[in-house]
Structures are given as C-alpha cells and as structure tokens.
C-alpha positions in Angstrom: 43.4 -0.5 -18.2 40.8 -0.7 -20.6 41.4 -4.7 -20.9 41.0 -4.7 -16.8 37.7 -2.8 -17.3 36.8 -4.8 -20.2 37.0 -8.3 -18.1 35.3 -6.8 -14.8 32.2 -6.0 -17.0 32.0 -9.6 -18.6 32.8 -11.4 -14.6 29.5 -8.5 -13.5 27.3 -9.5 -16.8 28.5 -14.3 -15.8 27.7 -12.9 -12.9 24.3 -11.4 -12.9 23.1 -14.4 -15.3 24.9 -16.8 -13.0 22.3 -15.4 -10.6 19.5 -15.5 -12.7 19.5 -19.0 -13.3 20.0 -19.4 -9.6 16.6 -17.8 -8.6 14.6 -18.0 -11.4 14.3 -14.6 -11.5 15.3 -12.7 -15.4 15.2 -9.0 -15.8 14.3 -6.3 -13.2 11.9 -7.0 -10.1 8.1 -5.6 -9.6 8.3 -3.0 -6.9 4.8 -3.3 -4.7 4.8 -0.6 -1.8 2.3 -1.5 1.3 1.1 0.7 3.8 2.0 -0.9 7.2 -1.0 1.5 9.1 -4.6 0.7 9.9 -4.9 -3.2 10.7 -6.5 -4.7 14.0 -3.2 -6.5 14.0 -0.9 -4.3 14.1 1.7 -2.9 12.5 4.1 -5.8 13.0 1.7 -8.3 11.3 1.5 -6.1 8.1 5.2 -5.9 8.0 5.3 -9.6 8.5 3.1 -10.3 5.8 5.4 -8.6 3.7 8.7 -10.0 4.2 6.8 -13.6 3.5 5.8 -12.6 -0.1 9.1 -10.8 -0.6 10.7 -14.0 0.8 8.9 -16.3 -1.5 8.8 -14.1 -4.7 12.1 -13.5 -6.3 10.4 -11.8 -9.0 9.1 -8.6 -6.2 10.9 -6.4 -4.3 8.1 -4.8 -1.2 9.1 -1.1 -0.3 7.3 -0.3 3.2 5.1 3.2 3.6 4.7 4.0 7.1 6.6 4.1 10.0 10.4 3.1 11.2 10.5 -0.5 11.8 12.8 -3.5 12.5 13.1 -5.3 9.3 15.0 -5.5 6.6 12.8 -4.6 3.8 13.5 -0.6 2.7 10.8 1.5 3.7 10.3 4.1 1.1 8.5 6.8 3.0 8.4 6.9 6.6 5.2 8.2 8.4 3.1 7.8 11.1 -0.1 8.9 9.7 -2.6 7.1 7.3 -3.2 9.9 4.9 0.0 11.0 4.3 0.7 7.4 3.9 -1.6 7.2 1.1 -0.9 10.7 -0.3 3.0 9.5 -1.1 1.6 5.7 -2.2 -0.3 8.1 -5.4 2.4 9.5 -5.6 5.0 7.2 -6.0 2.2 5.2 -7.7 2.2 8.5 -10.6 5.9 8.7 -9.8 6.5 4.7 -11.7 8.8 4.0 -8.5 6.7 1.9 -7.2 4.4 -0.4 -10.0 1.4 -1.3 -7.6 1.0 -1.0 -3.9 -1.2 -2.6 -1.4 -3.2 -0.8 1.3 -6.5 -0.6 3.6 -9.3 1.9 4.2 -9.1 3.8 0.7 -11.9 5.9 -1.1 -12.2 4.8 -4.5 -13.9 7.3 -7.3 -17.1 6.3 -8.1 -16.6 4.1 -11.6 -13.9 2.2 -9.8 -13.7 -0.6 -7.8 -12.3 -4.1 -6.4 -11.7 -7.6 -7.7 -11.5 -10.2 -5.3 -9.4 -12.9 -5.6 -10.5 -16.4 -3.0 -9.6 -20.2 -2.4 -13.2 -21.9 -3.1 -13.3 -24.4 -0.2 -15.1 -27.3 -2.0 -12.7 -28.1 -4.7 -10.0 -25.2 -3.3 -10.1 -23.6 -7.2 -9.5 -20.0 -6.8 -11.9 -17.5 -8.0 -12.6 -13.7 -8.7 -15.6 -12.1 -7.1 -16.6 -9.2 -8.9 -16.9 -7.0 -7.0 -15.3 -6.1 -3.5 -14.9 -3.1 -2.2 -15.7 0.2 -4.4 -18.8 1.2 -6.4 -18.5 0.5 -10.4 -21.7 2.9 -10.8 -24.7 4.2 -8.3 -27.5 2.7 -10.4 -27.6 -1.4 -9.3 -27.5 -3.0 -13.0 -24.9 -0.8 -14.2 -22.5 -1.7 -11.8 -22.9 -5.1 -11.7 -22.5 -5.3 -15.7 -19.3 -3.5 -15.2 -18.0 -6.1 -12.5 -18.5 -8.5 -15.3 -16.3 -6.3 -17.4 -14.3 -5.3 -14.6 -13.9 -9.9 -13.2 -12.7 -10.4 -16.9 -10.1 -7.5 -16.8 -8.7 -8.8 -13.7 -8.1 -12.4 -15.6 -7.1 -11.4 -18.1 -4.1 -9.4 -16.2 -3.9 -13.1 -14.3 -3.3 -14.7 -17.8 -6.5 -16.3 -18.2 -7.9 -15.5 -21.6 -11.0 -16.8 -21.6 -12.7 -16.8 -17.6 -15.4 -18.5 -17.2 -18.2 -15.9 -15.7 -20.9 -16.5 -13.3 -23.9 -14.0 -12.1 -24.7 -14.8 -8.3 -28.3 -15.0 -8.1 -29.1 -11.8 -6.5 -31.6 -8.5 -6.6 -31.0 -8.0 -9.9 -28.9 -10.8 -11.7 -31.7 -11.8 -14.0 -31.6 -8.3 -15.3 -27.5 -8.6 -15.4 -27.8 -11.6 -17.3 -29.6 -10.3 -20.0 -27.1 -7.1 -20.7 -24.3 -9.2 -20.3 -25.8 -11.7 -23.3 -26.8 -8.5 -25.7 -23.2 -7.6 -25.4 -22.5 -11.3 -26.3 -24.5 -10.9 -29.1 -23.0 -7.6 -30.5 -19.5 -8.8 -31.0 -18.1 -8.8 -26.7 -17.0 -12.1 -25.9 -18.0 -13.4 -22.5 -17.4 -17.2 -22.0 -20.8 -17.7 -19.5 -20.4 -20.7 -17.0 -22.7 -23.2 -16.1 -24.3 -23.8 -12.4 -23.5 -27.6 -11.3 -27.5 -27.2 -9.7 -29.6 -29.5 -12.0 -31.5 -26.5 -13.8 -28.7 -24.8 -15.2 -27.5 -21.6 -16.5 -25.2 -18.6 -15.8 -26.8 -17.3 -12.6 -25.0 -18.7 -10.1 -26.3 -20.3 -6.8 -24.4 -21.4 -2.9 -23.2 -24.3 -4.2 -21.3 -22.6 -6.9 -19.2 -20.4 -4.2 -18.6 -22.8 -2.4 -17.3 -25.4 -5.7 -15.6 -22.8 -7.6 -17.6 -22.8 -10.2 -17.3 -19.6 -13.0 -13.9 -17.9 -12.7 -15.6 -15.3 -11.9 -19.0 -14.1 -9.8 -21.0 -11.9 -10.3 -22.1 -9.5 -7.8 -23.1 -6.4 -6.2 -19.7 -4.8 -4.2 -21.5 -5.2 -1.1 -22.6 -8.5 -1.1 -18.9 -9.1 -2.9 -17.5 -7.3 0.3 -19.2 -9.8 2.2 -18.4 -12.5 1.1 -15.2 -11.8 1.0 -15.2 -11.3 5.0 -16.4 -15.0 4.8 -14.1 -17.1 2.7 -10.8 -15.2 4.4 -11.8 -15.3 7.7 -13.7 -19.0 7.6 -12.1 -20.4 9.5 -10.6 -18.7 11.8 -14.0 -17.3 13.5 -14.0 -13.9 12.3 -11.1 -11.8 13.5 -8.6 -12.9 11.2 -8.4 -13.0 7.7 -6.2 -16.0 7.0 -6.9 -17.9 3.3 -6.7 -15.4 -0.2 -5.5 -12.8 -1.6 -7.1 -10.0 -0.5 -10.3 -7.4 -1.6 -8.1 -6.8 -5.0 -7.2 -3.8 -7.0 -8.9 -0.8 -8.4 -10.3 -1.7 -11.7 -12.1 0.7 -13.6 -11.9 2.3 -17.9 -9.4 5.0 -16.8 -8.4 4.1 -13.7 -4.7 4.5 -14.4 -2.7 2.9 -11.4 -2.8 -0.3 -9.2 -4.3 -0.3 -5.7 -5.6 -3.8 -3.7 -7.4 -3.8 -0.9 -6.6 -5.4 2.1 -8.8 -5.1 5.4 -7.9 -3.8 8.6 -9.0 -8.1 9.5 -6.9 -9.3 7.0 -3.6 -11.1 8.9 -0.3 -12.0 7.4 -1.4 -14.3 5.3 -3.4 -13.2 3.5 -1.1 -9.5 2.9 1.4 -11.8 1.6 -1.3 -13.0 -1.3 -2.4 -9.9 -1.8 1.2 -8.4 -2.5 1.5 -11.6 -5.1 -2.0 -10.5 -6.6 -0.8 -6.7 -6.8 2.8 -8.0 -9.0 0.5 -9.8 -11.0 -1.6 -7.6 -11.9 1.1 -5.0 -13.1 2.7 -8.0 -15.1 -0.2 -8.4 -16.4 -0.7 -4.7 -17.3 -3.8 -4.6 -15.8 -4.7 -1.1 -16.3 -3.8 -1.5 -20.2 -6.1 -4.3 -20.0 -9.2 -2.2 -18.8 -9.1 0.1 -21.5 -9.0 -2.7 -24.1 -11.8 -4.4 -22.7 -13.7 -1.4 -22.5 -13.2 -0.4 -25.8 -14.4 -3.6 -26.8 -17.7 -3.4 -24.9 -18.4 -0.1 -25.8 -18.0 -1.8 -29.3 -21.0 -3.9 -28.7 -23.3 -1.3 -27.6 -22.0 -1.0 -23.9 -23.1 2.6 -23.5 -26.7 1.7 -25.2 -27.8 -1.4 -23.1 -26.6 1.3 -20.0 -28.6 4.1 -21.3 -31.4 1.0 -21.8 -30.9 -0.1 -17.9 -31.2 3.4 -16.2 -33.9 4.7 -18.4 -36.1 1.7 -17.5 -35.0 1.6 -13.7 -35.4 5.4 -12.5 -37.5 8.3 -13.9 -36.0 11.6 -15.9 -34.6 13.7 -12.4 -34.3 16.6 -12.3 -31.0 19.0 -13.6 -29.2 20.6 -10.8 -26.4 22.5 -11.5 -23.4 21.7 -9.0 -22.6 25.1 -6.9 -19.0 26.7 -7.1 -16.4 23.2 -5.8 -14.6 23.5 -2.6 -12.3 21.1 -1.1 -14.6 17.9 0.6 -12.8 17.1 3.4 -15.8 15.7 6.0 -17.4 12.0 4.8 -21.3 11.6 5.7 -22.4 7.6 5.6 -25.4 5.8 6.1 -26.6 6.4 2.9 -28.4 4.0 0.2 -25.9 3.7 -2.5 -29.3 3.1 -4.9 -29.8 6.9 -3.6 -26.1 8.6 -3.5 -26.9 10.8 -6.1 -30.0 11.9 -4.9 -28.2 12.8 -1.4 -25.8 15.4 -3.8 -28.4 16.2 -5.5 -30.4 16.8 -2.7 -27.3 19.3 -1.1 -26.4 21.1 -4.5 -30.3 22.2 -4.3 -29.8 23.7 -1.0 -26.2 25.3 -2.3 -24.0 22.9 -0.5 -21.4 21.7 -2.8 -20.9 17.7 -2.3 -19.3 14.8 -4.1 -19.9 10.9 -3.9 -17.2 8.2 -3.4 -17.2 4.7 -2.0 -16.2 4.4 1.6 -14.4 1.9 3.5 -18.0 0.9 5.2 -20.1 2.2 2.8 -21.2 4.9 0.0 -20.2 8.3 1.6 -21.5 12.4 0.3 -18.4 13.9 1.2 -19.2 18.2 1.9 -16.7 21.0 2.7 -16.0 20.9 7.0 -17.8 23.9 7.7 -20.8 22.9 5.7 -20.8 18.9 7.5 -23.9 20.3 10.0 -25.8 21.5 8.0 -25.9 19.0 5.4 -26.7 15.8 8.3 -29.5 18.5 8.6 -30.5 18.6 5.2 -30.2 14.8 4.6 -31.8 13.7 8.1 -34.6 15.8 6.9 -35.5 14.3 3.5 -34.8 11.0 4.6 -31.1 9.7 3.5 -29.5 9.0 6.8 -32.1 8.4 9.7 
C-alpha cells in the first residue's frame, strides 16, 4: 500500500513537471482580480479582456469580482454594486487571496497616484507616464518630483533597473528639473534622458512623447490622464481605448496594495494589457520597491528639498484644527488641486469635518451627507467652486 502511494506521488510530480515544461510556467500563478462593473462598453467587454489575458499568459490566473456571467473564468465574489466590489477587492488584496487587482473609478488617498504604460506611435517603444490618475501631493511641484520617484519605482518593478527619466515641458518643469538634479547630486540615482530636439536637455517636447524618448515621462497627473486617453484611443476616434496597458498601479510611499486602473472607455485589448501590467507589478514586488526607492530618496534629502519647494511656493498657512471626525460619504468636485487643502481648511474653520481625495474626474473634498449642502454654500462663497 505504501509502495502504491509512493508511486502515485512520483507520478503526480512527473506530470506537474511535464505540464510546466509544456506551458513554460513554473511555480504558483499570479492571481489578478478584476472588477467587472462600470465600463461604458458593458460587463461583457471587461470579461472579454479578462479572458484574453487569461488565455494568453500562462503565468497568471484571472479572478472576476462582479455579477455572474457566462465565462470559464472564476467569479471570486458575486455582486451588482460597484462600491461593494471595491470593498471586496481591498479585502481580497489584504487577505492575500489575490496579488493585484484591476478596476476603474477608484479613489486613491492623496499621496498615491498611478503610473500609466503606453506604446508610443513614433517608434513603437513602451513608455511610462508618471502619473495618470490620483494625486501625489497637493503642491504641483512636489507632486511632480514624487511622480518621478513613482515612475522609477514602476520601471524597476517591471525589470528596468536603470530607466531614463524625462520631464514633460509643462508648467513647473524647470523647478522639477532643479529639484531632481539636486536629489541626484545628493546620491539618489536618476538617469536623465535627452530630448530629440536640437537644444537638448531632459525637458521633453511633444516630439519626445511620440517617439518615446524617455522610459519615464514625468508630468502632472491631469496632463498624464489626458495623454493616456490620447495614446489609448487615437486610432478609434476616442470612445474606445484599444492600445496600451491602462492607467497603471497606484504607487505611494506606504501604499501596500497593487490596484491598477482602467477607464470606463477602456476596451478589451487595454483591459488585457492592464491585467498583464498588474501581474508584472506584483511579480516585481512593486510595493517593496516603492519603500526602497523612498528610503534612498529620503537619504538623499528628499524631505528637505520638498520643504524648500513648498516654503518658496506658498505663504505660511494659518493652522486650523480639525473638527471631530465623522464618516464622509459625499464628494464635492470642481475644486482646483492647488487649492484643495485651502478648501478643506475653509470647511474646518466653519466646524465641518472634511477630507481630501482624488475622484475619477479630479480632486474632491469629501464630507458627511448631512453637511453637504452647507459645505457647498461655504465653498461657493469662498470661491473654491463656481
């Protein structure tokens, strides 16, 4: 009897090895969840993209979170509510039942933003856009400096140990360049790219976007978001994103989960790409790399550099104590990212508890439902919203 059991175990091991040789997959598969609600193209389009990724990549296993559908993929949690799907997604990530997840319309906390991954049309090169959703900081220059670190983090998680970094020629680019070069002089490794234009330098132009002159293109989040839509849908007229890997994983210094963003316009090819990107980020230990990069940057004086940026770009603000905390379940949008903290402070002064965040369409102030009407009046009177 013992001999039969031993032979059976040997046979099982042999079959596993044979399957691994045939498929090229050794070891456990990376489990990537995806929420299937919220697409402008319907649940079926998201499921189609999930099936494309599952069938193409032998090293990953795709799990669906959403309504019951006709598919061979596993529905790990069934729900018809987007909010419930997001809650379950985070629960599954924290429990380690999935390694990463793909979703849309998700609010990251301030300090976390996503690094998009596109294929540039000029030469067909991949390029990371740092960043594409979320907000790394409420100060524009600080945010872009952090975006560079987020981009380097994502690139290293993808296996590029010495990525080239370019700074898109948007408002504040020269200040960002100065800050990053100071960081490099202090010992943090940054491999600056060179524009294809004759004047040279690491500040990138439109030509560089098309040609993918840098592995990482640093920009502000709203510009990055716009560029993601252009790169993803320029061949389709705009309503269907057909190219690339989506808006990428949320990256932050202490952010401990891998959530990759797609948009409501993302089509099946982009959804499949986003699942691949999420798996790559998990396999490359993105969250661990982020901690390592921020430690290296801080050792090179990042916090002091940011303090100088913010003290030189804004006057000292009056200290305002927060009212007693309460559950915030309503979003007020239409506030400029540069005045987001001021808007929150204005509500605190009036005794209304508020928090800041980044919604799908931009920055938001979040308040309790019973305070929403009064908060809207205050923010309108103070000129934060029209």
